[in-house]
LOMAR-771717 format. One line per field, with one value per residue (C-alpha): residue number from 1; residue in three letters; chain; z, x, y. Coordinates in nm, 2 decimals, padded with zeros to 4 digits. Layout:
resi <- NUM;... .
resn <- ALA;... .
chain <- A;... .
z <- Z;... .
x <- X;... .
y <- Y;... .
This chain:
resi <- 1;2;3;4;5;6;7;8;9;10;11;12;13;14;15;16;17;18;19;20;21;22;23;24;25;26;27;28;29;30;31;32;33;34;35;36;37;38;39;40;41;42;43;44;45;46;47;48;49;50;51;52;53;54;55;56;57;58;59;60;61;62;63;64;65;66;67;68;69;70;71;72;73;74;75;76;77;78;79;80;81;82;83;84;85;86;87;88;89;90;91;92;93;94;95;96;97;98;99;100;101;102;103;104;105;106;107;108;109;110;111;112;113;114;115;116;117;118;119;120;121;122;123;124;125;126;127;128;129;130;131;132;133;134;135;136;137;138;139;140;141;142;143;144;145;146;147;148;149;150;151;152;153;154;155;156;157;158;159;160;161;162;163;164;165;166;167;168;169;170;171;172;173;174;175;176;177;178;179;180;181;182;183;184;185;186;187;188;189;190;191;192;193;194;195;196;197;198;199;200;201;202;203;204;205;206;207;208;209;210;211;212;213;214;215;216;217;218;219;220;221;222;223;224;225;226;227;228;229;230;231;232;233;234;235;236;237;238;239;240;241;242;243;244;245;246;247;248;249;250;251;252;253;254;255;256;257;258;259;260;261;262;263;264;265;266;267;268;269;270;271;272;273;274;275;276;277;278;279;280;281;282;283;284;285;286;287;288;289;290;291;292;293;294 .
resn <- MET;SER;ALA;ARG;PHE;LEU;ASP;CYS;ARG;GLY;VAL;ALA;ALA;ARG;TYR;PHE;ASP;TRP;VAL;ALA;ARG;GLU;VAL;ALA;ALA;MET;ARG;LYS;LYS;PRO;HIS;LEU;ALA;THR;VAL;LEU;PHE;ARG;PRO;LYS;GLN;ASN;PRO;ALA;SER;LEU;GLN;TYR;ARG;ASP;LEU;MET;LEU;ARG;ASP;ALA;ALA;ARG;LEU;GLY;VAL;PRO;VAL;ASP;GLY;HIS;GLU;ALA;GLU;ASP;GLU;GLU;SER;LEU;LEU;ALA;LEU;VAL;ARG;ARG;LEU;ASN;ALA;ASP;ARG;THR;ALA;THR;GLY;LEU;MET;LEU;LEU;TYR;PRO;LEU;LEU;CYS;ALA;LEU;LYS;ASP;ASP;ASP;VAL;MET;ASP;LEU;VAL;SER;PRO;ALA;LYS;ASP;VAL;GLU;GLY;LEU;ASN;SER;THR;ASN;LEU;GLY;TYR;LEU;ILE;LYS;TYR;LYS;ARG;PHE;ILE;ASP;GLU;ALA;ARG;GLY;ILE;LYS;CYS;VAL;VAL;PRO;ALA;THR;ALA;LYS;ALA;VAL;VAL;LYS;LEU;LEU;GLN;SER;TYR;PRO;GLU;ILE;PRO;VAL;GLU;GLY;SER;PHE;ALA;VAL;VAL;VAL;ASN;ASN;SER;MET;ARG;VAL;GLY;LYS;PRO;LEU;GLY;LEU;MET;LEU;GLU;ASN;LEU;GLY;ALA;THR;VAL;VAL;LYS;CYS;TYR;ASP;LYS;THR;PRO;ARG;PRO;VAL;LEU;GLU;ASP;LEU;VAL;ARG;ARG;ALA;ASP;LEU;LEU;VAL;THR;ALA;VAL;PRO;ASP;PRO;SER;PHE;LYS;LEU;ASP;ALA;SER;TRP;VAL;LYS;PRO;GLY;ALA;THR;VAL;VAL;ASP;VAL;SER;TYR;GLN;GLY;ASN;VAL;ASP;ALA;ARG;ALA;LEU;GLU;SER;ARG;ALA;ALA;PHE;LEU;THR;ALA;PRO;ASP;ASN;ARG;ILE;GLY;ALA;MET;THR;ARG;ALA;MET;THR;PHE;VAL;ASN;LEU;VAL;TYR;CYS;ALA;ARG;ASN;SER;PRO;ALA;ARG;ARG;VAL;SER;ARG;VAL;PRO;SER;LEU;GLY .
chain <- A;A;A;A;A;A;A;A;A;A;A;A;A;A;A;A;A;A;A;A;A;A;A;A;A;A;A;A;A;A;A;A;A;A;A;A;A;A;A;A;A;A;A;A;A;A;A;A;A;A;A;A;A;A;A;A;A;A;A;A;A;A;A;A;A;A;A;A;A;A;A;A;A;A;A;A;A;A;A;A;A;A;A;A;A;A;A;A;A;A;A;A;A;A;A;A;A;A;A;A;A;A;A;A;A;A;A;A;A;A;A;A;A;A;A;A;A;A;A;A;A;A;A;A;A;A;A;A;A;A;A;A;A;A;A;A;A;A;A;A;A;A;A;A;A;A;A;A;A;A;A;A;A;A;A;A;A;A;A;A;A;A;A;A;A;A;A;A;A;A;A;A;A;A;A;A;A;A;A;A;A;A;A;A;A;A;A;A;A;A;A;A;A;A;A;A;A;A;A;A;A;A;A;A;A;A;A;A;A;A;A;A;A;A;A;A;A;A;A;A;A;A;A;A;A;A;A;A;A;A;A;A;A;A;A;A;A;A;A;A;A;A;A;A;A;A;A;A;A;A;A;A;A;A;A;A;A;A;A;A;A;A;A;A;A;A;A;A;A;A;A;A;A;A;A;A;A;A;A;A;A;A;A;A;A;A;A;A;A;A;A;A;A;A .
z <- 08.85;09.11;09.06;09.02;09.20;09.04;09.15;09.22;09.37;09.15;08.88;09.08;09.13;08.74;08.72;09.02;08.86;08.57;08.75;08.93;08.60;08.47;08.77;08.73;08.43;08.45;08.47;08.60;08.94;08.94;09.29;09.48;09.71;09.94;10.10;10.36;10.54;10.88;11.08;11.03;10.94;10.75;10.90;10.57;10.39;10.67;10.53;10.25;10.22;10.47;10.23;09.95;10.18;10.18;09.80;09.71;09.93;09.76;09.40;09.47;09.48;09.66;09.83;10.04;10.30;10.34;10.59;10.59;10.90;10.73;10.38;10.30;10.38;10.20;09.85;09.94;09.94;09.61;09.45;09.61;09.49;09.11;09.12;09.26;09.01;09.22;09.28;08.98;09.06;09.35;09.54;09.78;10.01;09.92;10.07;10.23;10.48;10.49;10.35;10.02;09.77;09.66;09.27;09.33;09.46;09.22;08.93;09.12;09.08;08.79;08.52;08.46;08.82;08.86;08.94;09.03;08.70;08.85;08.73;08.42;08.16;08.20;08.23;07.95;07.75;07.88;07.74;07.43;07.44;07.38;07.48;07.41;07.53;07.27;07.09;06.95;07.28;07.46;07.68;07.77;07.96;08.31;08.39;08.77;08.91;09.10;08.75;08.54;08.84;08.76;08.34;08.39;08.58;08.42;08.02;08.24;08.21;07.83;07.91;08.08;07.78;07.80;07.45;07.36;07.75;07.95;08.27;08.56;08.75;09.11;09.20;09.03;09.20;09.02;09.12;09.07;08.87;08.64;08.48;08.49;08.30;07.99;08.02;07.95;07.70;07.54;07.54;07.36;07.65;07.71;08.09;08.33;08.60;08.96;09.21;09.56;09.37;09.18;09.29;09.48;09.19;08.91;09.07;09.11;08.76;08.60;08.85;08.70;08.36;08.41;08.23;08.44;08.76;08.96;09.33;09.49;09.74;10.08;10.29;10.54;10.54;10.19;10.03;09.71;09.71;09.58;09.46;09.20;09.10;08.69;08.67;08.48;08.54;08.69;08.98;09.12;09.47;09.49;09.86;10.15;10.41;10.10;09.90;09.83;09.98;09.81;09.98;09.84;09.50;09.48;09.33;09.09;08.94;08.64;08.82;09.14;09.40;09.73;10.01;10.16;09.80;09.64;09.41;09.66;09.54;09.16;09.26;09.41;09.12;08.87;09.08;09.03;08.69;08.65;08.84;08.55;08.32;08.50;08.52;08.15;08.10;08.28;08.11;08.19;08.16;07.98;07.66;07.59;07.84;07.88;07.68;07.87;08.07;08.06 .
x <- 09.68;09.74;10.08;10.13;10.34;10.64;10.60;11.00;10.92;10.62;10.91;11.18;10.97;10.92;11.33;11.38;11.09;11.32;11.64;11.46;11.38;11.74;11.92;11.67;11.77;12.14;12.35;12.63;12.45;12.55;12.76;12.76;13.04;12.99;13.28;13.28;13.52;13.51;13.65;13.42;13.08;12.85;12.54;12.36;12.61;12.51;12.11;12.18;12.41;12.08;11.84;12.07;12.11;11.72;11.72;11.95;11.80;11.46;11.61;11.81;12.17;12.42;12.67;12.98;12.99;13.35;13.46;13.82;13.98;14.20;14.34;14.63;14.36;14.12;14.34;14.41;14.02;13.98;14.27;14.14;13.80;13.89;14.10;13.80;13.64;13.33;13.26;13.09;12.99;13.16;13.04;13.21;12.96;13.11;13.18;13.46;13.57;13.90;14.24;14.20;14.00;13.68;13.75;14.06;13.91;13.64;13.91;14.08;13.73;13.76;13.51;13.40;13.27;13.20;12.83;12.84;12.96;13.19;13.55;13.70;13.67;13.26;13.22;13.43;13.17;12.92;13.10;13.06;12.69;12.84;12.54;12.73;13.02;13.01;12.63;12.64;12.69;12.41;12.65;12.57;12.78;12.73;12.66;12.60;12.32;12.17;12.19;12.06;11.76;11.67;11.69;11.48;11.23;11.16;11.13;10.86;10.61;10.56;10.42;10.74;10.95;11.32;11.44;11.41;11.36;11.57;11.69;11.85;12.04;12.15;12.43;12.77;12.90;13.05;12.75;12.51;12.54;12.82;12.65;12.31;12.38;12.57;12.27;11.99;12.24;12.26;11.84;11.85;11.80;11.96;12.11;12.27;12.44;12.46;12.66;12.79;12.99;12.69;12.57;12.25;12.06;12.19;12.06;11.69;11.73;11.83;11.53;11.25;11.35;11.36;11.14;11.28;11.48;11.68;11.81;12.05;12.21;12.35;12.36;12.02;12.05;12.02;11.69;11.50;11.25;10.91;10.81;11.10;10.99;10.81;10.47;10.46;10.76;10.91;11.07;11.31;11.41;11.76;11.83;11.74;11.64;11.45;11.57;11.22;10.95;10.69;10.38;10.43;10.49;10.19;09.96;10.30;10.48;10.32;10.51;10.72;10.90;10.70;10.87;10.80;10.87;11.24;11.47;11.65;11.44;11.52;11.91;11.89;11.71;11.94;12.24;12.16;12.07;12.41;12.54;12.35;12.54;12.88;12.76;12.69;13.04;13.21;13.33;13.10;12.77;12.51;12.41;12.00;11.85;11.52;11.51;11.68;11.43;11.76 .
y <- 10.76;10.49;10.25;09.91;09.72;09.51;09.14;09.05;08.72;08.61;08.67;08.53;08.20;08.11;08.13;07.90;07.64;07.72;07.62;07.34;07.17;07.25;07.09;06.77;06.72;06.74;06.45;06.63;06.86;07.21;07.26;07.57;07.70;07.99;08.19;08.43;08.62;08.59;08.82;09.11;08.94;09.13;09.03;09.15;08.88;08.62;08.65;08.62;08.33;08.16;08.27;08.09;07.75;07.79;07.80;07.54;07.29;07.31;07.35;07.01;07.20;07.09;07.38;07.39;07.64;07.78;08.10;08.26;08.32;08.58;08.70;08.49;08.18;08.37;08.36;08.02;07.87;08.07;07.91;07.55;07.59;07.74;07.40;07.18;07.00;06.93;07.33;07.39;07.80;08.00;08.28;08.50;08.75;09.11;09.35;09.10;09.40;09.35;09.46;09.32;09.52;09.33;09.42;09.25;08.95;08.93;08.89;08.59;08.38;08.17;08.31;07.96;07.94;08.30;08.28;08.63;08.77;08.99;08.87;09.15;08.86;08.80;09.18;09.23;09.00;09.25;09.54;09.38;09.29;08.90;08.68;08.31;08.19;07.86;07.92;07.60;07.44;07.68;07.82;08.16;08.42;08.48;08.87;09.02;08.90;09.23;09.41;09.11;09.08;09.44;09.39;09.06;09.23;09.47;09.25;09.09;09.36;09.43;09.79;09.91;10.01;09.99;10.10;10.46;10.51;10.78;10.59;10.71;10.46;10.62;10.42;10.34;10.04;09.69;09.47;09.70;10.06;10.03;09.69;09.77;10.09;09.82;09.64;09.93;10.09;09.70;09.71;10.05;10.30;10.64;10.56;10.82;10.73;10.91;10.82;11.02;11.27;11.42;11.73;11.75;11.96;11.76;11.43;11.63;11.77;11.42;11.22;11.44;11.33;11.00;10.74;10.45;10.53;10.22;10.36;10.11;10.35;10.11;10.37;10.43;10.80;10.83;10.95;11.04;11.31;11.16;11.45;11.45;11.16;11.19;11.13;10.78;10.68;10.29;10.29;10.04;10.06;09.78;09.89;09.68;10.00;10.21;10.53;10.65;10.63;10.39;10.48;10.88;10.75;10.52;10.81;10.92;10.66;10.40;10.08;10.07;09.82;09.75;09.77;09.41;09.28;09.43;09.24;09.03;08.70;08.81;08.85;08.51;08.30;08.50;08.39;08.01;08.06;08.18;07.88;07.66;07.85;07.75;07.41;07.37;07.51;07.22;06.91;06.67;06.92;06.77;06.86;06.81;07.12;07.28;07.60;07.94;08.22;08.37 .
């Protein structure tokens, strides 16, 4: 068996192209505002922001970058951007690494501008598997970008069955594991989520049975034993540093992500798709639009 590598960048390019066509056709252009908590700058957040700025320039999307010096100014900035009619989408760069809980700040972002899909209102739509806020006007619900990126990647390969599969997600975060589990369940998979409280023997047993394995553990020291992976499984490694040795999986998995072509581009593409949805939900949105890939 020789594994087939999933082309994350190639699939992302299709969604970026859709965003570019949609933005060009809109009377009121989407406008993104980013917020970084400055005192404890996360290098990964800075890199992600720079990639988003590069993508936005290519797509013709204006972006305003904001930085908060303390918790009080962060809250004031979120309130101001929620009320700012110019900004159609608001993205905070998590983890904030401040005294405020990320989950609490997520709920302060207006659901209508929540390009990350992390406000409890938008997560509630996902729990109910509600796809449209207003189907007649084509206004779709926004869901977490990274989880959506994994699903859209899988759906771009008809050979990978999601319905009826046994899926194991090694992550239980609000940004990845929790929403991804719901999305896969909504598509007919049986899903088990594992996290740092899962005993390693249990983790091994579940991984060995997984038709679909998604791992997204941010700890560089965390590694999955490649010999646990079920022959013929699909493996999506969302982590930056790699949770499993891709080379060891080449003769074991059927599909897997390559170390140099992981999910990051897909996540950014889904964030811009969400931005378009938020812009459509603004009062001055254009009714006519390009058919949605999302």
